[in-house]
C-alpha positions as CSV (number, residue, x, y, z in Angstrom):
1,M,16.3,14.0,-17.8
2,S,18.1,14.3,-14.5
3,Q,21.0,11.9,-14.2
4,Q,23.5,11.9,-11.4
5,T,27.0,12.9,-12.7
6,G,30.1,12.5,-10.6
7,T,29.1,13.3,-7.0
8,Q,26.1,15.5,-7.8
9,P,23.0,14.4,-6.0
10,H,19.8,13.7,-7.8
11,Q,17.2,16.5,-7.6
12,H,13.6,17.2,-6.9
13,Y,11.1,17.5,-9.8
14,I,9.0,20.7,-9.4
15,A,6.9,22.5,-12.0
16,G,8.4,20.6,-14.9
17,E,12.0,21.3,-13.8
18,W,14.8,19.5,-12.0
19,T,15.9,21.5,-9.0
20,D,18.3,21.2,-6.0
21,G,15.7,22.9,-3.9
22,S,16.4,25.2,-1.0
23,G,18.1,22.8,1.3
24,S,21.8,21.9,1.6
25,E,21.4,18.4,3.1
26,T,21.6,15.2,1.1
27,F,20.9,11.6,1.9
28,A,21.8,8.2,0.3
29,S,20.0,5.3,-1.1
30,E,21.5,2.0,0.2
31,N,21.5,-1.5,-1.1
32,P,20.2,-3.4,2.0
33,A,21.8,-6.7,0.8
34,T,25.3,-5.2,0.7
35,G,25.3,-1.9,2.6
36,E,26.7,-0.1,-0.4
37,T,25.5,3.4,-1.5
38,L,23.5,3.4,-4.7
39,A,23.1,7.1,-5.2
40,E,22.8,10.5,-3.4
41,F,19.7,12.7,-3.3
42,Q,18.8,16.2,-2.2
43,R,16.8,16.3,1.0
44,G,13.6,18.3,0.6
45,T,12.6,21.2,2.9
46,A,9.3,22.9,3.7
47,D,10.2,25.6,1.2
48,D,10.6,22.9,-1.5
49,V,7.2,21.4,-0.6
50,D,5.7,25.0,-0.8
51,A,7.1,25.4,-4.3
52,A,5.7,22.1,-5.4
53,L,2.3,22.8,-4.0
54,E,2.2,26.2,-5.6
55,A,3.0,24.5,-9.0
56,A,0.4,21.9,-8.5
57,E,-2.3,24.4,-7.5
58,S,-1.4,26.6,-10.5
59,A,-1.6,23.7,-12.9
60,F,-4.9,22.3,-11.7
61,E,-7.5,24.3,-13.7
62,E,-5.8,23.7,-17.0
63,W,-5.3,20.0,-16.3
64,R,-8.9,19.5,-15.2
65,G,-10.0,21.2,-18.4
66,L,-8.6,18.3,-20.5
67,S,-10.8,15.3,-21.3
68,Y,-10.3,12.1,-19.4
69,I,-8.9,10.5,-22.6
70,D,-6.4,13.3,-23.2
71,R,-5.2,13.1,-19.6
72,A,-4.8,9.3,-19.9
73,E,-2.6,9.6,-22.9
74,Y,0.3,10.7,-20.7
75,L,-0.2,7.6,-18.6
76,W,-0.2,5.3,-21.6
77,D,3.4,6.4,-22.4
78,I,4.4,5.4,-18.9
79,Y,2.6,2.1,-19.2
80,H,4.6,1.2,-22.3
81,E,7.9,2.3,-20.6
82,L,7.2,0.2,-17.5
83,R,6.6,-2.9,-19.7
84,E,9.6,-2.3,-21.9
85,R,11.9,-1.8,-18.9
86,H,10.4,-4.7,-16.8
87,E,13.7,-6.6,-16.3
88,E,15.8,-3.6,-15.6
89,L,13.4,-1.9,-13.2
90,G,12.7,-5.2,-11.4
91,E,16.4,-5.5,-10.7
92,I,16.5,-1.9,-9.4
93,V,13.6,-2.6,-7.0
94,S,15.4,-5.7,-5.7
95,Q,18.7,-3.8,-5.3
96,E,17.1,-0.9,-3.5
97,C,14.5,-2.5,-1.2
98,G,15.9,-6.1,-1.0
99,K,13.0,-8.0,-2.3
100,E,14.0,-11.2,-4.2
101,I,14.0,-10.8,-7.9
102,S,10.6,-12.3,-8.8
103,E,9.1,-9.9,-6.3
104,G,11.0,-7.0,-7.8
105,K,9.7,-7.7,-11.2
106,A,6.2,-8.3,-9.9
107,D,6.3,-4.9,-8.3
108,V,6.9,-3.4,-11.8
109,T,4.2,-5.6,-13.3
110,E,1.7,-4.4,-10.7
111,A,2.6,-0.8,-11.5
112,W,1.8,-1.2,-15.2
113,H,-1.4,-3.1,-14.3
114,M,-2.5,-0.1,-12.2
115,V,-1.6,2.4,-14.9
116,E,-3.4,0.2,-17.5
117,W,-6.5,0.1,-15.3
118,A,-6.5,3.9,-14.6
119,A,-5.8,4.9,-18.2
120,G,-8.2,2.4,-19.6
121,N,-10.9,3.6,-17.3
122,A,-10.8,6.9,-19.0
123,R,-12.9,5.4,-21.9
124,H,-15.3,3.7,-19.6
125,P,-18.7,5.1,-18.5
126,H,-18.4,7.4,-15.6
127,G,-21.1,8.3,-13.0
128,D,-24.5,6.8,-12.5
129,V,-27.8,7.5,-14.2
130,V,-30.5,7.4,-11.5
131,P,-34.3,7.2,-12.2
132,S,-36.2,10.2,-10.9
133,E,-39.7,10.0,-9.3
134,V,-40.7,12.6,-11.8
135,A,-40.9,11.5,-15.4
136,N,-39.8,14.9,-16.8
137,K,-36.6,15.0,-14.7
138,D,-33.1,13.5,-15.6
139,A,-31.0,12.6,-12.6
140,Y,-27.5,11.3,-12.4
141,M,-24.3,11.4,-10.4
142,R,-21.0,12.7,-11.8
143,R,-17.5,13.0,-10.4
144,K,-15.2,16.0,-10.3
145,P,-11.5,16.2,-9.4
146,R,-10.8,17.3,-5.8
147,G,-7.7,19.4,-6.6
148,V,-4.2,18.9,-5.2
149,I,-3.4,15.3,-4.0
150,G,-0.6,14.8,-1.6
151,C,0.9,11.3,-1.9
152,V,3.3,9.6,0.6
153,T,4.3,6.1,-0.3
154,P,6.3,3.3,1.4
155,W,9.5,1.5,0.5
156,N,8.3,-2.1,0.2
157,F,6.4,-1.5,-3.0
158,P,8.4,1.4,-4.4
159,V,7.0,1.3,-7.9
160,A,3.6,-0.3,-7.6
161,I,2.1,1.8,-4.7
162,P,3.0,5.2,-6.2
163,F,1.0,4.3,-9.2
164,W,-1.9,3.0,-7.0
165,H,-2.1,6.6,-5.8
166,M,-1.1,8.7,-8.7
167,A,-2.4,7.0,-11.8
168,I,-6.1,7.3,-10.8
169,A,-5.6,10.8,-9.2
170,L,-4.1,12.2,-12.4
171,V,-6.6,10.6,-14.8
172,E,-9.5,11.9,-12.7
173,G,-8.1,15.5,-13.2
174,N,-6.1,16.1,-10.0
175,T,-2.6,17.4,-9.7
176,V,0.0,15.6,-7.5
177,V,2.8,16.3,-5.1
178,W,4.5,13.1,-4.1
179,K,7.2,12.1,-1.6
180,P,8.7,8.6,-2.1
181,A,10.0,6.7,0.8
182,E,13.5,7.8,1.9
183,Q,14.7,4.2,1.7
184,T,13.8,4.0,-2.0
185,P,14.5,7.3,-3.7
186,W,16.2,5.7,-6.7
187,C,12.9,4.2,-7.7
188,G,11.2,7.5,-7.1
189,Q,13.8,9.2,-9.4
190,I,13.0,6.8,-12.2
191,I,9.3,7.3,-11.9
192,A,9.8,11.1,-12.0
193,E,11.9,10.7,-15.1
194,M,9.1,8.7,-16.7
195,F,6.6,11.5,-16.0
196,E,9.1,14.0,-17.5
197,D,9.5,11.8,-20.6
198,S,5.7,11.6,-21.0
199,G,5.5,15.4,-21.6
200,I,2.9,15.8,-18.8
201,P,2.3,19.6,-18.4
202,E,4.4,21.4,-15.8
203,G,3.1,21.4,-12.3
204,V,0.7,18.5,-12.8
205,F,3.2,16.0,-11.3
206,N,5.8,17.0,-8.7
207,M,8.2,15.0,-6.6
208,I,10.0,15.9,-3.4
209,Q,12.7,13.6,-2.1
210,G,13.3,13.5,1.6
211,Y,12.3,12.3,5.1
212,G,9.2,12.5,7.2
213,D,9.4,16.2,7.7
214,A,8.9,16.7,4.0
215,G,6.0,14.3,4.1
216,A,4.4,16.2,7.0
217,A,4.8,19.5,5.1
218,I,2.7,18.0,2.3
219,T,0.0,16.3,4.4
220,D,-0.4,19.3,6.7
221,D,-0.8,22.0,4.1
222,E,-4.2,23.5,3.5
223,R,-3.7,23.5,-0.2
224,V,-3.8,19.7,-0.3
225,D,-7.4,18.5,-0.8
226,T,-6.7,14.8,-0.3
227,V,-3.8,12.9,1.3
228,L,-3.1,9.4,0.0
229,F,-0.8,7.6,2.5
230,T,0.4,4.1,2.7
231,G,2.7,3.2,5.7
232,S,2.8,2.6,9.4
233,A,-0.3,2.8,11.6
234,E,1.4,5.4,13.9
235,V,2.0,7.9,11.1
236,G,-1.2,7.1,9.3
237,Q,-3.3,7.7,12.4
238,E,-1.5,11.0,13.1
239,I,-2.3,12.1,9.5
240,A,-5.9,11.0,9.7
241,S,-6.4,12.7,13.0
242,K,-5.0,16.0,11.8
243,V,-6.9,15.9,8.5
244,G,-10.1,15.0,10.3
245,G,-10.1,18.4,11.9
246,E,-9.9,20.2,8.5
247,P,-13.4,20.5,6.9
248,G,-13.4,19.4,3.3
249,K,-10.1,17.6,3.4
250,L,-9.8,13.9,3.1
251,A,-7.1,11.3,4.1
252,A,-7.0,7.8,2.6
253,C,-4.6,5.9,4.9
254,E,-3.7,2.3,4.3
255,M,-1.7,1.1,7.2
256,G,-0.3,-2.1,8.8
257,G,-1.7,-5.4,10.1
258,K,-1.3,-8.2,12.5
259,N,-2.7,-10.6,9.9
260,G,-3.7,-14.2,10.6
261,I,-4.4,-17.4,8.7
262,I,-7.0,-19.9,10.1
263,V,-6.3,-23.6,9.3
264,T,-9.4,-25.5,10.2
265,E,-9.9,-29.3,10.8
266,E,-11.2,-29.4,7.3
267,A,-8.1,-28.0,5.7
268,D,-5.9,-29.4,2.9
269,L,-2.6,-29.4,4.7
270,D,-0.6,-29.0,1.5
271,I,-2.4,-25.8,0.7
272,A,-2.3,-24.7,4.4
273,V,1.5,-25.0,4.7
274,H,2.2,-23.5,1.3
275,S,-0.1,-20.5,2.0
276,A,1.4,-20.0,5.4
277,I,5.0,-20.0,4.2
278,M,4.3,-17.6,1.4
279,S,2.3,-15.2,3.7
280,S,4.9,-15.3,6.5
281,F,8.2,-15.0,4.6
282,K,7.8,-13.4,1.2
283,T,9.4,-10.0,1.2
284,T,11.0,-11.1,4.5
285,G,7.7,-10.6,6.2
286,Q,7.8,-6.9,5.3
287,R,4.4,-6.5,3.7
288,C,1.5,-4.9,5.4
289,V,-0.4,-8.1,4.6
290,S,2.2,-10.6,5.8
291,S,0.9,-13.1,8.3
292,E,2.3,-13.1,11.8
293,R,-0.4,-15.4,13.4
294,L,-1.2,-19.0,12.3
295,I,-4.4,-20.2,14.0
296,V,-4.5,-24.0,13.6
297,H,-7.1,-26.5,14.7
298,E,-6.0,-29.1,17.3
299,D,-6.7,-32.0,15.0
300,L,-4.1,-30.8,12.5
301,Y,-1.8,-28.8,14.7
302,D,1.0,-31.2,15.3
303,E,1.4,-32.2,11.6
304,F,1.0,-28.6,10.4
305,K,3.7,-27.5,12.9
306,E,6.1,-30.2,11.9
307,R,5.8,-29.3,8.2
308,F,5.8,-25.6,8.6
309,V,8.9,-25.6,11.0
310,E,10.8,-28.0,8.6
311,I,10.4,-25.5,5.7
312,A,11.1,-22.4,7.9
313,E,14.3,-23.9,9.0
314,D,15.4,-24.4,5.4
315,V,13.9,-21.3,3.6
316,A,16.6,-19.9,1.3
317,V,17.8,-16.5,2.5
318,G,20.3,-14.8,0.2
319,D,21.1,-12.4,-2.6
320,P,17.8,-10.9,-3.8
321,L,19.1,-10.8,-7.4
322,E,19.6,-14.6,-7.4
323,E,16.6,-16.6,-8.6
324,S,17.4,-19.3,-6.0
325,T,16.6,-16.8,-3.1
326,F,13.3,-16.9,-1.3
327,M,14.0,-14.2,1.3
328,G,16.2,-11.2,0.9
329,P,17.5,-8.8,3.7
330,A,15.5,-6.5,5.9
331,I,15.4,-3.0,4.7
332,E,17.8,-1.3,7.1
333,A,19.7,-1.7,10.3
334,E,17.1,0.0,12.5
335,H,14.5,-2.4,11.2
336,V,16.7,-5.4,12.1
337,E,16.7,-4.0,15.7
338,K,13.0,-3.7,15.7
339,I,12.5,-7.3,14.6
340,E,14.9,-8.5,17.3
341,K,12.9,-6.6,19.9
342,H,9.7,-8.3,18.8
343,N,11.4,-11.7,18.9
344,E,12.6,-10.9,22.5
345,L,9.1,-9.8,23.5
346,A,7.7,-13.1,22.4
347,R,10.3,-14.9,24.6
348,K,9.5,-12.8,27.6
349,E,5.8,-13.5,27.2
350,G,6.4,-17.3,27.4
351,A,6.8,-18.3,23.8
352,D,8.3,-21.7,23.0
353,V,10.7,-20.9,20.1
354,L,10.6,-23.5,17.3
355,V,12.8,-21.7,14.8
356,D,15.3,-19.0,15.5
357,R,17.3,-17.9,12.5
358,F,17.4,-14.3,13.5
359,E,21.2,-14.4,13.3
360,L,22.1,-16.3,10.2
361,E,25.1,-18.6,10.1
362,D,28.2,-17.2,8.2
363,G,27.7,-19.7,5.4
364,E,24.2,-18.4,4.7
365,I,25.3,-14.8,4.0
366,P,26.5,-14.5,0.3
367,D,30.1,-13.5,-0.4
368,G,30.4,-9.7,-0.6
369,H,27.1,-9.2,1.4
370,E,28.5,-9.2,4.9
371,D,27.4,-5.6,5.5
372,G,23.8,-6.4,4.5
373,H,20.8,-6.3,6.9
374,W,20.3,-10.0,7.3
375,V,17.6,-11.8,9.3
376,G,16.0,-15.2,9.0
377,P,12.7,-16.8,10.2
378,F,11.6,-16.7,13.8
379,V,8.8,-19.1,14.6
380,Y,7.2,-19.8,18.0
381,E,4.2,-21.4,19.6
382,I,2.3,-19.8,22.4
383,E,-1.0,-20.4,24.2
384,Y,-3.5,-17.8,23.1
385,D,-4.1,-15.1,25.7
386,T,-5.9,-11.8,24.8
387,D,-3.4,-9.8,26.9
388,L,-0.3,-11.0,25.0
389,R,1.4,-8.0,23.3
390,C,3.3,-10.4,20.9
391,L,-0.1,-11.3,19.4
392,K,-1.3,-7.7,19.1
393,E,1.7,-5.6,17.9
394,E,2.9,-5.7,14.3
395,C,6.5,-6.8,13.8
396,F,6.8,-6.3,10.1
397,G,9.3,-9.1,9.7
398,P,9.7,-12.9,9.5
399,H,8.2,-13.3,13.0
400,V,5.4,-15.9,13.2
401,A,3.3,-17.2,16.1
402,L,1.6,-20.7,15.9
403,L,-1.7,-20.8,17.9
404,E,-3.6,-24.0,18.6
405,Y,-7.3,-23.8,18.9
406,S,-10.1,-26.2,19.7
407,G,-13.8,-25.9,18.9
408,D,-15.6,-24.6,15.9
409,I,-15.0,-21.9,13.2
410,E,-16.6,-19.4,15.6
411,D,-13.8,-19.9,18.1
412,A,-11.1,-19.6,15.4
413,V,-12.5,-16.3,14.1
414,E,-12.8,-14.9,17.6
415,I,-9.1,-15.4,18.0
416,H,-8.4,-14.1,14.5
417,N,-10.3,-10.9,15.3
418,D,-8.6,-10.3,18.6
419,T,-6.2,-7.7,17.3
420,P,-6.4,-3.9,16.9
421,Y,-5.7,-4.3,13.2
422,G,-7.9,-5.5,10.4
423,L,-6.1,-5.6,7.1
424,A,-5.7,-9.1,5.6
425,G,-6.4,-12.7,6.5
426,A,-7.1,-16.1,5.1
427,I,-8.8,-19.4,5.9
428,V,-7.8,-22.8,4.7
429,S,-10.7,-25.2,4.6
430,E,-12.6,-27.6,2.3
431,D,-15.9,-26.7,4.1
432,Y,-17.7,-24.0,2.3
433,R,-19.7,-23.1,5.5
434,Q,-16.5,-22.4,7.4
435,I,-15.2,-20.4,4.5
436,N,-18.4,-18.3,4.3
437,Y,-18.4,-17.7,8.0
438,F,-14.9,-16.4,7.8
439,R,-15.8,-14.2,4.8
440,D,-18.7,-12.6,6.7
441,R,-17.3,-12.4,10.2
442,A,-13.5,-11.8,9.9
443,E,-12.8,-8.1,10.7
444,I,-10.6,-7.4,7.7
445,G,-10.6,-5.6,4.4
446,L,-8.8,-8.3,2.4
447,A,-10.0,-11.9,2.8
448,Y,-8.8,-15.0,1.1
449,A,-9.8,-18.7,1.1
450,N,-7.3,-21.5,0.3
451,L,-4.7,-18.9,-0.6
452,P,-1.9,-16.9,1.0
453,C,-3.1,-13.6,2.5
454,I,-0.7,-11.7,0.1
455,G,-1.0,-11.0,-3.6
456,A,-3.7,-8.4,-4.2
457,E,-4.8,-7.4,-7.6
458,V,-5.3,-3.8,-8.7
459,Q,-8.9,-4.2,-10.0
460,L,-10.0,-5.0,-6.4
461,P,-10.2,-2.6,-3.5
462,F,-7.2,-2.6,-1.1
463,G,-7.6,-1.5,2.4
464,G,-8.5,-2.4,6.0
465,V,-10.5,-1.6,9.0
466,K,-9.7,-0.7,12.6
467,K,-6.1,0.4,12.9
468,S,-5.4,-0.8,9.4
469,G,-7.3,1.9,7.5
470,N,-10.0,4.6,7.6
471,G,-12.4,3.6,4.9
472,Y,-10.8,4.8,1.7
473,P,-9.0,1.9,0.2
474,S,-6.0,2.2,-2.1
475,A,-5.7,0.8,-5.7
476,R,-9.0,0.9,-7.6
477,E,-11.1,2.4,-4.9
478,A,-8.8,5.4,-4.5
479,I,-11.2,7.1,-6.9
480,E,-13.5,7.7,-4.0
481,A,-10.9,9.8,-2.2
482,V,-9.7,11.8,-5.2
483,T,-13.1,12.9,-6.6
484,E,-16.2,14.7,-5.4
485,R,-19.6,13.5,-6.4
486,T,-22.3,15.8,-7.6
487,A,-25.9,14.7,-7.7
488,W,-27.3,16.5,-10.8
489,T,-31.0,16.8,-11.5
490,M,-32.4,18.6,-14.6
491,N,-36.0,19.5,-15.4
492,N,-37.1,18.9,-19.0
493,S,-40.6,20.4,-18.6
494,K,-41.7,23.9,-18.6
495,D,-43.6,23.2,-15.4
496,I,-42.0,22.4,-12.0
497,E,-43.0,19.2,-10.4
498,M,-41.4,18.1,-7.1
499,A,-40.6,14.6,-5.7
500,Q,-42.2,13.1,-2.6
501,G,-45.5,14.8,-3.6
502,L,-44.2,18.2,-2.4
503,S,-46.5,20.9,-3.7
504,A,-44.9,23.3,-6.2
505,D,-47.9,25.7,-6.0
506,I,-47.0,29.2,-4.8
507,L,-49.8,30.5,-2.6
508,T,-50.4,34.1,-1.9
509,R,-52.5,35.8,0.7
510,E,-55.3,36.3,-1.9
511,D,-55.4,32.5,-2.4
């Protein structure tokens, strides 16, 4: 097991071995709440990626030759370790990415849920038996592994999302080359150590630490059969565009959102306010499913605004390791600057600012955390206009617009859909007709009723439409991107009989 000693940086994991790789550069993991360095890591190069892909390609045939159940056994070891180290790993997640402690622990829980689903699925029926038109034929569909899977994962779910990608890919018989986010390499290190401890055959799992250039070297390589990417829309669209020009290669890209919650005139306000606060400020608004638009009917708007603003002004921002904290820091200094630019854009476009806690008061920042990347809620109201950039561009922070609407559910959904993204959304209403209209007409992949628009479960598909995704969801439905389907038909008769009434008679000139 690779452990950092003294000033030696952590290494990559390639072909069953820990290695410094070919590069001389290193980078640090930083605690966003304090600014302190947590650990140093080797920065991967194109040559390191080449070595990892060579190892994965070499290991593929032997790995695919194992049964589903034998492959899953390696994942069961990791499942048990995730559960046994729940508290410890939850704290590490919170230290490295700044999520408050209940979210850090939930990240680990979600990881073992995904491993449990993927490993347990190994003993479930696979494929579909399909009736043939011809009585003497058997027809069915079966899946085969695609080959080498390249995984690039984000920092905001540094334990859960890697297992969304890799658990299913591995159980289905693929090999993996993975690059964790450069902001959370410590979590990546621990996951790699778990795979090493499981005894998984060399080359089946490989990890390269580093930045976007290492990720691009993975996704661009012709040896990669499927790319699994979760991250920004800009990077995901670039990957999908490149992969789209390579016949036979797939990219499953889950990207960002400009998510909205509709609060109709039939809403329960307690549920509406609670759902909106959770959706807007959990993870400091740094979830791809966080809500940045609250679309509220005029009959309830004033009361909703008063209650939402009162809580936003008092949301507890602080040390993510303290259970009394609701919001931790932003991930890094550059992201704080990005959030500020979005706040300023809203002002320039005419927003009436209701809450501005972007710069926290000195008393709100915990002692010893002055160098952290702190931001608070920013809430504004603005009259809906389809040309407003602040209503179209993702901030990825605690930046929330209140929009008042009049009319029917059709009008609310029209506003809701007026964004280039289509990831998540929610409706709060006691009218089932309104709920069903939203379910059927909202242009999103993840829809909720009388709930926050965060908190997906692994047994459901996870993905979006428009700029939020390209049709291959993460979590359970990643199976579609990491396997090939074969339609298999077998004749059980000594005669050949064709479907659709096609004649099987061979006619000669004499006939």
